[in-house]
C-alpha positions in Angstrom: 6.8 10.5 0.2 10.0 9.6 -1.4 7.9 6.6 -3.7 10.5 6.3 -6.2 12.2 4.3 -3.8 9.5 1.7 -4.6 11.3 0.0 -7.5 14.3 -0.6 -5.4 15.1 -3.4 -2.6 13.0 -6.4 -1.8 11.6 -5.5 1.8 10.4 -2.7 3.0 12.7 -0.2 5.4 11.0 0.4 8.3 10.7 4.5 7.3 10.0 3.3 4.3 6.5 1.5 5.4 5.7 3.9 7.9 5.9 6.8 5.1 2.9 5.4 3.6 0.8 4.8 7.0 -2.8 6.6 6.2 -1.8 6.2 2.5 -4.9 6.0 -0.1 -4.6 3.5 -2.3 -6.3 1.8 -5.0 -5.7 -2.3 -6.2 -4.0 -2.0 -10.0 -7.3 -3.6 -11.4 -9.1 -0.1 -10.8 -5.9 2.1 -10.9 -7.4 3.6 -14.3 -11.7 4.1 -13.4 -12.5 7.8 -12.8 -15.2 7.5 -10.6 -13.9 5.6 -7.7 -15.8 2.8 -5.1 -15.6 3.7 -1.6 -15.0 -0.1 -1.7 -12.2 0.2 -4.1 -10.2 2.3 -2.6 -8.4 1.4 0.8 -5.6 3.1 2.9 -2.5 1.7 4.7 -3.5 1.0 8.5 -0.4 -0.2 10.2 3.5 -1.8 9.8 4.1 -5.3 10.8 6.9 -7.0 11.4 7.1 -10.9 11.1 9.8 -13.1 10.5 12.3 -10.2 10.1 10.4 -8.4 7.5 8.4 -4.9 6.8 5.1 -5.6 6.0 2.4 -3.3 5.7 -1.8 -3.8 6.3 -4.5 -2.3 4.0 -7.7 -1.8 5.3 -10.4 -1.2 2.7 -14.1 -1.3 3.4 -14.3 -5.3 3.1 -10.8 -6.6 3.9 -7.5 -5.8 5.9 -4.7 -7.2 3.9 -1.3 -7.8 4.6 1.7 -7.0 1.6 5.0 -7.7 1.1 7.1 -4.4 -1.1 7.0 -6.6 -3.7 3.1 -7.8 -3.1 2.5 -4.1 -3.0 4.3 -3.0 -6.2 2.4 -6.5 -7.8 -0.6 -5.5 -6.9 -1.5 -1.6 -5.1 -1.3 2.1 -6.4 -0.7 4.7 -4.2 -3.6 7.3 -4.5 -2.8 10.8 -5.2 -5.2 12.9 -2.8 -6.0 16.7 -3.1 
């Protein structure tokens, strides 16, 4: 996955968004915790196009959120899953 592309451009390209599918994520406010609870970890569950803008859907245990690329960069961190 090419994470470097997230810093450039204001919208997800379809390729960027589809590469994120099934990736595990956490909100930036929880990114430095050593023991994340299952409720704090989400995954990219879908890609949608709305008004010619590609957005991603992130599923957490208690909610489903829809984010543009700029909101994703501001609010979400990708987890490295080994």
